[in-house]
N, C-alpha and C positions, 0 to 999 in steps of 0.2 A: 436616339429614342426621343429625342425633344423634337425634330425634324416629322419623324413617321408620328407621332400623337399628333403634330399639327396638321400634317396630310390628312390623316382621318379626320380631323376636327371640320378639315374644309369640305372634305366629303359629304360630313352630315350635314354641315350647313347649307351647303349645296342642295341637297335633296330636300331638306327643311323648309328652306326657302323658298324654294320653286312650288312645292306642293307636288302631289302625285296624282295622276288621272283619278278622277272622281269624288276630290277631297273639298268640295267645296266650304268656303269660309274657313277653313282649317288656319291654326296660327301658324306663319311663316316669317320670314325675315324678308326684307326686298332683296330682289336678284343680285347676282353681281356679273356684269355684261360681259365680262372677259372670260366666264365660264365657257369652255368650247360646246354651248348647246343653243340651238337655235329655232326660230318659226319659220316661216316663208319670208321670202325675199319682200323688202320695204313695199314694193309697187301691189303687191299681192293683198296688204293690208291685215288688217288684224279686226275680229268682230268687236263691236263697241260692248265695255263692259269687262273682256277677258283680258287677264293680265295681273300683276301685282300691285296692291293699294299701297297709294303713299299718302298721306292725310296732308291735306291743303291743297292740292291740285285742283285745278278749274276744269281739265280736261284731259285726255288721253296724251300720254306721251312717249313715243316709240323712241327706243334706243338701239341702234345700231353698234357693235364693236367691231374693228376691222382687225385684221392680222398684224398690227403694231399698237392694238390697246388703246388705241383713240376712240373716242365715243362719237356717233353722230347722234345728236338729240334733236328729235322732230315734234314740234309741239305747235299747239293750235294758238299760243299767247307767247309773249315776250318773258311774261313772269313765269310762265309755268317751263318754258325751257331754263332758266337761269337756276328754279328752283331745283330741278333734277340736275343740272349743273352741280350745286351745291353739294347734294346727296353724293352723286357719284365721284366728286372729288374728295369727300370727306372719308368715303368707302376704301379709294387707293390711297389716300395721303395723310388720313386723320394723325398719326402720331407724328409726321413732322409738322401738320398745320397747329397742333396743338404747342408742340415746343415754340414757333415762331409767334405765334400770338402770346404766348407768356414773356418771351422774351421781350418781345414790342411794347407790351403794357406792363411791363415790370410787375409781374405777378408768377415769377419763377421761383421765388424763396418759399413760397406757401406751397409748391408742389414737392421739391427736390431741395429744401435749404438745408436740412440736415446732411444731405451727402455731399455738397458743393458749398464751399464757402463763396464760391465766385458767383453763385446764384444771386446773392443779396448785392452783390458790386453790381452785378449787370440789372437789377431791378433797381438801384438806386441811378445810374446811367438815364436808364429808360425814363423814372419819374422826372428827373432833374430837366431833360428835354421836351418831355410832356407829350409824347406822341397819343396818349391816350385822352388827354384834356382836349388837343387839337380834333381828335376824333369827333368828341362828343359835341364841340363848337360846329363843326363840318355838317354832323348828320343833323342837329338841331335847325338849321338855315336850309335844308334842303326842302324842296316844295313835295310836298307829301304826295301829290299825284305824279311828280318828275320821273323820269325815266331813272335815275341814280336812284332815288329812293326804293324806288319799285324793286330795282336788281337788288340793291343791298339788302332789303327784308327778304325777298324771294330767296334768295342765296343763304342768308342766315337758316330761313326755315328748311331749308332743305339738308343743311350740315347738320341741323338740330335733330332730325329724324335719326339721322346715323347714330348722331350721339345718344339719344333715348334707347336706341336698339344696344349701345354699348352698356350704358348703365342696367338695363333690363336684364345682361345676359344671353340677347340672343346672338350676338357677334362677339367674337374674340377677337383681340388685338392679334396683330400678326408676328411673326418672328422676328425679332429684332428690338420689338418693343417692350421687353420683360418688365422693365420699370414703372412704366405707366400700366401694365396688367399688376403689378405688385398694389401699386397706389391706389388701383381700382378696387381690388378685392379688400382694401384695409379702410379706405377713405373713398367711397364712391362720389361723396358731395365735391369732392375737387376737380370732378369735369362737369363744371358749368355749361350753361347752354352757349352758344357762338352769339355775338350779338354783332348788328350791323357795323357798329362802332370799332369792332375787332378788324374787320376789314378794311375799315378806312384808316385805321391805326396802322396797320401793317403798309398798307398803299404811302403813306405819309413817310414810314420808316425806310422803304426804298429811296425815296425822294431825297432824304437826308442824306443818305448814303453817298448820292451822287451829287451833292450840290451845298452842305453843309461845310465848311472849311475854317471854322472858327479856330481849330487845332492848328493848322498849315499856318494860319497868320501869326497866333501867339509865337509859333517855334522860328517866323521869320523874324519877328521882331528882337526876340532873345538872341539868334545868331548875329542881327544887326549889332545888338549891344554887345556880345560876347567879343564881335570881331573888331569893333572900336576901340575895347578894351584890352585885348590880347594884340593886335597888330595896329598900333596906333600909327599916325601920319610919319612918315619918315622909315618906317619899316618896311624892308623889301616886299614883303607879304599885306600890305595895308588895304590893296585892293581885292583881298579874298572874299571878301562878302559877294562883291559884284560878279565874281566868276564862280564862286559855289552856288550862288542863289540867283544867276543870270535870268531875266525874263524874256532874254532871245531864244528863236528856236534853234535847235540843232539842225533842222533842213527846212529852208524858208517857202514852204510851199502852201499856200492857203487854197479855203474851197472856192473863194470870189475876190478879186480885186477891189477890197474897200468894200465900205459900207454902201447898202442900196439909200437911192434917194437924197444921198447926200450934194447939195447944191443942184439939185433938181427934186421935182415930184412927179416922174415919168416912172417909178418904179413898179412894181409888180404887185405890191400891196395897196388896199386901196387906202386912201388919206382919213384916219380915224380922227374921232374926236381928242383935242388935245389935252394932254394930262399932265402937261408942264408946259413951262415957257422954254424953248431950244436955244433961246439968248442965254437962259442961265447954264448951260451946259458948258464944261469947260473945253476950250479952243488948244489947237496948238498954239503956243507960247513961244515968242522970239527970247534968246538969252536962257539964264538960269533961273529956277524959282528962289524965292527967299527961302532961306532955311525954318523948319518948323520948330516947333516945341522941342525939348529932349525926349528920348525914348523912356517909356516905364521903367523903373528899375527893376533890374533884375530879379530881385527877390517875388515882386508883385508876379512878374511872369511865371516863376518857376512855382508859384504856388498853385496854379493851373494844372499843372503837370499830372496830379494823381487823378484828377477828373478825365484829362483826356487818353489817359491810358484805359479808363474803364469805358470811355463810349467808343475806343478804337477795337476793343474786342468785341463791342456790342455790333459796330458796324461790320465786322467782319463777317458776320452771319449772312449777308446778303451781299454786303458790296464787294467794289472791285479795288483792291491796294495798289493794283498796276493796272491803271488804264488799258483796255484793249478793244473797246468797240469799232466796230466799223460799219458804214453802208453806202452804198454807193446806187446810183440809176442811172439808165441807160436810155436812150431815146431810141426810138423804134425807127428813124432813118439810120442806125447804125446796128441795128440788128439783122440776123438771118430771117428772122420771121417777119419783119416788119412790127412787131409790138415790142412794147417798151420791157425792160429788164428791172428788178428789184433785188438786190444783196444787202442781207443785214446780217450780221454774227454781233449782237451785244454781249458783253463779257461781264459776268460776276462771279460770285464765288460758285465751286463746283460740287457741292454737297451729294450725297445720295438719298432717297431720288432727288433730281433734280429741282432747282426751283420753278419752275414750267411746268405746265400739264397741256396736254393737247387736248383739244375742245373746239368741237363744230355745233354752232347753235343755229337751228333752221326754223322757222316758221313760216317762209316762202312757198313749202308744199302744201300747206294749209290756207293759203291766202296772203299771208303775211308780208312784211317788206324786210324781214332777218334772214341771211344766210352768209354766215361769216365763219371763217374757219383760222385758228391759228395758235396761239400760246396764251393761258392764262396762269396768271402769278400765283402760285399755293395761298388760297386764302380769300383771294379776291374773285368777283362773278366778273363775265364779260372776255372776250378775247383783247389783250393790251398789245401783241404785235401780230398781224396778219393778211388777211385778205376778207372779200367778199366777192360778190358776182361783178363789180363794178371797180374795184380800186384793190392795190395792195398797199401796204405802209411799214416802215421800220423806224427804229429810233437808234440813237447815241446820245451819249453825254454830251452835253455842249461846252461847259465850262463856263458858263457866265457867271459872275460875281453878286451872288446873291445874300452874301452874310458879313457884317462887319463886326468887329469886336471895337469894343469903347473902354477907356480908361476912365473909370468913374472916381470923384472927389468925395466923401462920403462925412455928413457930421452927425456924431452920435445925437441921439433924440435925449432931450431931458423930463424925467418927470414921468416916465412911460410913454411918450411920445416917440414915435417911429423914427428913425434913422433916417439923414434926407442924402440926397445928393445934388449937386450943383449944376443945375440946367439955365442957360440964358440968363445967367445972373439971378436967378431964385431957386430956392432950396424947395425939392420934389420930395413926398415923402416916399418912402421904399415899401412895396407890398409884400406881405408875408404869406406864402402858399405852403400849407402844409400836407404832406403826403405821408401817409400811413401804410406802410409794407409789412403785409402777413409773414412770419417765417415758421413754415411746418416745426411744432415740437417746442417752439421758443415764445418769447413775447415779442409781440409788433414793435417794429422799429418805426418810430414817426421822424421824420426829418423837417426842418424848415427851410424852406427857400426864400430868396430875397428876389424880388422882381422888380427893376427899375420900369416905371409905367411907359415910358416912351423909346426904350430900347430894348428890353428884355430881361431874363434871369442873368444875377450874379453867377460866374462860375464859383462853386463851391470848393473848397479845400476838401481834397481828400486824402486822409493818412490811413496806410493799412486798411484799404478798404470801408473807411467809416467817414462820415462827413463831420468835419470839425467846425467848429464856432469860427466866425471869420474874426482874425486877429489883428486887422489893419484897416487906416481909414483912405486905404486906396484898394478899389478892386476893378477886376475885369467883367463887363456885361456883354452878351451876345442879341445880336438883331438878326432875324433868319426871315425871311420871306414866307418862310413855312409854318412861321408861328401864328398866320392869318389864315380863315378858312379860303378855300379856293376848290374848284371843282373838276380836279383833274380824271376823276371817273367819268364824269359825264363826255370830258373830250375823248376818251376812248370809246366811249359807248356810241358816241356819233360818228366816230370813224367806222365801227362796227357797222353801221347804217350807211353810210357816206356812197353815193352815185358817182362822182367825179371828184377831182382836184378842188372844185370852188366849194363844195359841202366839207370836203376831208378841212380844208383852210377855216372855214366857219365851225366845224367841230372844236377845231385847237385855238379856236379863240378862249376857251375854257380852261387851257392849259395856264398856268400859272408857276407853278412849284416843281423844281426838277431839271429844268432846264436841258430840254433836249434838242438835238436835232430830227427831225422827221424830215424822212423822204416817202414822197407819194409817186404812184403812178395810177392812170387810170385807161379804162378802155379806148378812149378817144385819144390816145397816144401822149398825153401831156407828161412830162417828169417835171416834180415841184419840190422843194426844201424849204423848210423854216423852223428857225431855232425859236420856238416858241417858247416864252418865260415871261414873268415880270421881273423885269431887269430896274434894281433901282437908280436913278440919278443922283450923284453926290455934290455938294456945293463944292464951288471951287476951290475952297480952303482944304478941301480932302484930297486933292489931286495935283499937288505940289513937288512931289518926290523927283530926284535929279539921281537918275542911276550911277552917274560919272563922280557925284561928290559925296551919295549916301545922303544927303540932308532932305529936308522937307517930309510932307507927309502921303500916305498912297492908302488905300482900303485892303491893300493886301498886307497892312501889317497893323497893327493897336493905333485906333484913332483918340484924339482928346472926347470925352463925354459930355463936354461943357455947351455943347451946342454949335461949336464952329463948325464941324464936320459932317453935318446930317444929310439924311436923305431928303431931296428937296420935290422929288415926283418920281416919275415911273417913264423909263424910255418909252417911246410910241412904238407901236408894232412895224412902222413903216422902215424903220431904221436900224430892225431887228435883223442881223444877217438872214437873207434867202434869196431863192431865186428861182425861175420856172423857164423850162426850155431855152437853156443857154446854148450859144451856136456851137459849141464845141462839142454838145453831144453827151454831154453827162455830166454828174453830179456827185460827188463823193466828200464824206466828212470820216474823220476818226480822232474824235476828241481832240482836235489841232485848233490850233488860231484859225479861224474861219474866215478871217477878212485883212490878215496883215497887221494886228495893230499891236504886235511885237516886233514887226521887222525891225526897226530901232532899237530896240531893246527898252523900250518906254512904252508900255502899254496905256500910260496914265495922260498921255499929251494929245491925243487924237480928238475929235467931232464928238466921239462919245466914247463912253467906256462901259467895256461890258465884261473883261475879265483878263488876268492874269496868268492863270495856273493851268496851260494848256499842254496837251502831249507835247513832249519832244519833235515830233514831226516825222520820225522814220517811217510810221506807216503810210500815212497819206501821202509820203514822196513816192513810195513803191506802188502803192495804190495808183497815184495819179501815173506814174510811169506806164504801167500795164495797161490802163485806161487810155491812154492816149496811143499806145500801141495797139492796143484791140479796134479802137474806135478807127483808127487811121486806115487799117485793114478792112474794115467793114465785116459785116455778115456775124456779129458778135453773139453766140449762143448761151444757154444756161450753163453748159459744161465749162464755159470759158469763165463763166462768173464765181460757179463751184471752186476752179481750179486757183482762181485768185484768191477766192477765201482761204485755202489750205495752202498760200505761199508760204514758203518755209526758208526764204533765202534770208541769211544773217544780215542784218544791217550794217553791223556793227564790224562783222567780218569783213564783209564787204569794203568798209571804210580801212581799216587797222590792219588788219592781217598782212598786207604786203609790209608795212613800217615792221610788223614783227620778223618778217622775212629779212628785211633789209638789216636789224639789227643784229640778228642772230648770224648775217652773212660777216658783219665787222667783228663778232666775236670770233667766228672762223679765222678771220684775217689777223687778229691778234694772237689767235694761238699758233698759226704757223709762222707769224713774224711778229715777236714780241716789240711792242713800242710802237706799232703802227696804228693803234687807237688806244693813247694814254688813259683814258676816262674809263676802261676795260680791260687796263692791265691787272688791277688788283683782283676785279671779279672772275677773269680767266684762270690769272694764277692760283686763284683758291679752290677752283674747280676740279673734280676728278676727271679722267681720261674720260672714264665710264658716262658722267654726264655729260660733257661736253659731246662726246658722241651720239647720246640721246637727244642733245639740243640740235644737232647737225641733223638728224633723222627727222626731229619735230619740224624744222625747217623746209625741210625738202617735204613733207606733206603738207604744208601750209603754202608752198609755192604751187603746188598743183591743185590746189583748191579754188579752182578757177570760176566753179557756179555758185560757192560759196551757199550752198544748200547744206541743210541740216537735217538730213535723214536721221531715223532711229537707229539702222542699222543691223538690227538683230532680227529673228524672228518673232513678229507678232502674233503668230497664230496663224500665218500664211504661207509658211515657207522661209526657206533661206532667202534674203535679199540679194538682188544683183550685185556682183562684184564693185561697179561704180558706185553705189551708195554705201558700200562698205566705206570706200575710202573717203569720200564725202564726210560720212560719219566720224571717221576718227580724228580728219582733220577738224571737224566741228568741235569735237571733245578738245583737241588739243588748244585750238582756241580760245574757248570759254574758260577751259580751265587756267590758262594762262592770264585771260584778263581779270578774272576775279582773285588772282593773285597779283596782278599789277595794281588793282584798285587799292589796298591797304597799304602798298609797298611805297606809292605815290603821294597819296592824299590822307592816311591813317593817321600821319602825324599832326596835321593840321586840324583833323576833325575831333582828334582828341585833345588839342587844345582848345577846342571852340566848345567842347563839351557836348558834340552833336555831330553825327552821319548827316550828310546831306542825301537827299531822296534817289534811289537808281536814277529815275531820271535826268535829276540834276549833275550826278557824278559820269554819266552817258555824255551830256552836253559838254563837261568842262573834260574830260579825257578825250574826247574828238578835238577839241582845240588846242590841247595839249601836246598831242600827237600831230596833228596837221597843219594848225596855224596858230603858233603858240602867241604871236604879235596881236592876236586878237584878245588876249586874256590883260587883265590890268594888273598880274602880277608879272608881266612879261619884262626882262631886264635886258634892254638893249646892249649892255656890255656882256651878259652871257649869250644873247642872241637866243634866248629861249626864257620859261617860266622859269621861278624859282622854286613853284611847286614841287618839281622833281627832286629837290633837296631835302634830305631827311632831318629834321631839326634835331633829332637824336644822336647826330653824329658829326664830328667835327670836318669831314670832308665834303666835298660837293659832288652830290650824286647828279648825275646827267640822265637824259630820258634814254638814251640804249642801255645806262647800266641798269635802269630800272626794268625797263624790257627784257634785257636778258635776264636779269636775278628773276623775275618773273617767270618766264618759260623755264629756266632751271628748276624752280619750286614746282612748276606744274607737271614737268616729267616726272619727277621724285615723286610727287603725291600719287600720280596715276601709276606709277609702279608700284608704291604700296598699295591702293586700291586695287586696281585690276591686273597688275600682272607686269613683268618684265617684258612681255610680247606685245610689241605697239601695234599687232594686227588683231588684239584683243580690246582695244582701246574703243569701242562702239559707242556713239553718244547715246543710245536707248539703255544701255548700262546705268548712265547715270540720271539722264534726263527723263522723268517718271511724272506720271498723275496718279492721284486716287482719288476716288469720290468717297469722303468718309461721311457717315450718319450722323443726320444731326441730332439724334434722339441718343440720350446717355445709356449707358449700361450699368448692370448692378457690377458686375467684373468681367473682364476680358472684352476680346472685341468684337465688333458689330457683325453679324452676318448679312448687315443691310450694305454695309462698306462694300464697294469695287475698285479693283480686286479685294478681296478678305486679306486679311494680315496673315493668313496662313495659307493663301492660295499657292499652289506649288509651283505654277508656272511663271507668276508674276508677283512674287513675293516683295518686292519692292515699288510696286504699282506697276501700270501700264507705261513701257516704253513710247517714247512721244518725239517727234520730230520737232523743230523750231528751238529759237532762243529769245533773249531778249531783244523788245520791241519789233520782233517780225511782225506781218498781217496777222499769221494765225497766232496771237499772241500765247507766249507759252513761258512768261517772266519767271524768272526764279531770284531776280535782284542781281547787285552788282557788289555786294559786300561780304557774303558770306561764303567764304574759300570751299567750305565742305558741302553746301546742299544745293542742287540741281534739280529738286522735284518743285513743284509747283500746283495750287490750289484753286487758282481763277483763271475762268478762260472761256471760250464762248457758250452760252448758253442755248443758242440754238444757230444753225447754219441754212438760213433762209434762202432762197432764189425762187422768184415768182415772176412768170411770165403772164402779162395781162393781154390776152389775146380779144378780137371782137367777140368770141363766143364765151367769154369767162377767162378764169384764172388757171393756170398750170402752176404748182408749187413742190419744191422739193426740200426735206428739211430731216435735221438729226438732232434729238436731245442728248446731253451729256449723262445720261442714265434711263432709266425706264419710267414708264406710265405710275407703274406700282412699286409702293412701300415694300409689301410683303416678298421676302425673298424667294419663296416657292412660286410666284408668279412667273409664266412665262414671258412677263412682260416687264420683268424687273432690272432684266440688262443688256435686254435686245437691243436697245438704242443706244447703249454705252458701247456694244462692240461696233454698231455704224460710226458713230461719232468718232471713236478712236481711230479709227482708220480713214478720218475724213472722207466718208461715205454719206450722201443726204440722197435717199431714195424719193421717189414720187409720193407726195400725198394723195390721198382720195377725197375727191371733193363733189364731183358728180353723181348722182344717182348711181348712175351704171357703174362708176368706178367703186362705190360704196357696196353696192351689191355684188361686184365680182371678188372683193376682199374681205364679205363680210366672214366674222368668225362666231358671233352671237347676238342675238337678240331679245329684246324684253319689250314690253309693254307696260308703262306705269300707268295704274288709274285712279280715278279721285275714291278717297274712300278712307275707311279706318286703316291705318297704319298697319305692316304685319299680317294682314290677310289677304286672301286672293277672293277678290270679288267675284268670281265666279270660277265653274269648275275647268278645268283642262279639258282640251279635245287634242285629236290627233293634228287637226289643223294648226291649232295653235301652242303646239305642246313647247316647253321651252326646258325640258329636264332631259339629262343623259337617258338614254335609253328609252327614251319616250316614243311610242309608234308615229312615224311620219316627221321626226325631226329631221333638218334641215342642215349642214353647216356649210360656212366658204360659198353660200349662194348655189351650193348643191349640184 
């Protein structure tokens, strides 16, 4: 009933929206361009004045929507193009945009407070970090006539046209937005105007998710203190912090060999005015550094955890808990066409609809200089990732360290004076910032935040979701480059207009927060990469950490706030990792250590410090391996790039599965001849014959798993997969379930003793070393010839590597029998490894029809079956600790491949979900169907391609919103059934 009513409503809206022939100036709502109705093809034109009026436009804007739901916006001015972009995005995505902006600006509780106690907690997190505060400062500093301000104002104006239609009842929100509809009917004033600052706050929020790591630094400090207390010097596990939290890569593959321009000034970047004295930068030091001050008390560190729990939940709305972004560019000298190629698949959360929205903005047809296509972030103007007539670009997170946490010594103020912190021998007053949070149906919640002027906000104590008064004279403050105004939107708008690599580089000079690895190709054939960001230079005293002894200071952990470990400048751009046209013919990044600063396990002792928390390196190793092979053979094609984006080889399976097979073989030998392997005797003796038979069968499957591919192995809607894929799929299941059983068996006892589990990336590194090269570990015992980490602290026996692996495999086959049945032929990976794109808009009750697949989907009730596993190129990470969960919710937000030819770009792409929020739309799930199959069809960019794939068209004209400027005629009709209407270029 609900869906039928909604469909009927859509029909009524469409008719009233577009008007009927001969109904001049009739009250209507602006058109929905994905409606299957069109006028003549673009080059036929539309008579001036005909079309749908949109208040605020300066000229006519034609919109052609193609058969993938992507709008092509043809305007005479940049402002008009972006205003219509705002309107169309709101029409397609308003419920999602509304929830994102409220999460980011800390205004969720005034909206749904009574329905969700977590709403207030999310607001507290957003208010402490202050996305709205910094957005206000950024906007106020923008030149009134600058491109960024024009874009923000125009975009907001377009969004607000749609919001006013919602308020006026001319448009009803789509299926899946019931809660918003209820709120609209009961309290329409909660739908406030969109502001330019809302867009800036969303942009800064995304930068925060990709570069703010105060929580990680506090956690590292906590673990260093806990390890020292739990396993002191002399204990066999005394080196556990070094093992569990190693800074060394698991795979030592880097984007380039060392920093550019170190020892020479012949690098590719221009020599810019110096912003600090390079002599002050820390240099490689002989010998070991002096010990630093003691670590902060565990109580001080623990007091931050409530806050970081809140920020973690907030960050998960957009961010990537398992980094998985890739990009690479290949020189035309190595490609089949002679034109350079670009590939980019950044990874973030995977909601429905996706975080990005297709957009094509064009003023070139009217004589302007804009013709750009790609992805816009929901809530922001312009194109963030994409291509124009001259260049293409992509981005991944670079991992530069742009956040520091300081331990502050606080003196209480007397007689009403402010509390102070000690800094450079003086007492500096703490500032108080008051935030008032409105809560629907309840009193306002007022929180007072403490801010250290030279660092940033003091991390508040959160207990049961509420801010508690500071109870100690020691606290932690956070300094982040994102707390200062910067011009990232201007950088992206500059890329939208750039005509070559040089102009792209100039545009990126505005990019300071969010630390991205940008890759660019252009028509001239250049390939370029730069990790543009503001990177603080720390005082030498902050860079004395010695990984071998665990002494000294580093920015990876809490620093003293007394002035001894401050930022002393900004790293010059010419030293930032970058390259242009390298001899090898390609450049690739994957959130990895870009220049090898972690190769020696110590990222703090190089000529320059850029960071420590990089990806372990499995993806960059595989990408580099394949690109080396492809470029050596020559003739690289766009299809090669797409296949590499969809590479599903298991990196850990490739490394570790042979050792699993060997351990199982030794168990079989012990079974056949008791006493052959004494370390396995007790385990084999206690196992049933059925379990040992299953272990042997599982080992046989792994032995035959020579491809280490991880296909789903089930029917994903295209028919039964080949037998070879099913076999690989079963092996992938056995390996991954065994590995997840092994991790807690091997390391769970130490993690429990320390009070925290290392991250999945950290545990993958230590597992790899423990299995393949235990002598590399600080917990290696020469007498045992192995690491002591295999031994279980809770038992009197000394467990070995093989005992732990065999026990994990036995547990895995038992768990799989219970979960998937006794027949191993039914253990396909896709029955466990799935993805679901969940709606971000809350429902009053039950599952959302916006979610893909819906929870009641008859074919995929557990989610879409997917290939891939932890740390693969097509990242599908489910983590290393949970033995029961193999699904995932973070992945590629696009799979873009671009070839920039002398005649312009050819591009292929797919989104994890559709353009539209509305489940009834044909473009709600169509992109998801391509994405889940790792398909990326060609995009439509030229006038000819757009015309060929036209699905609908409308012209917006200046005038009073909601009216038709002139009557329809057969030549301009855009209403279903109108005489002369054309579809699909006809």
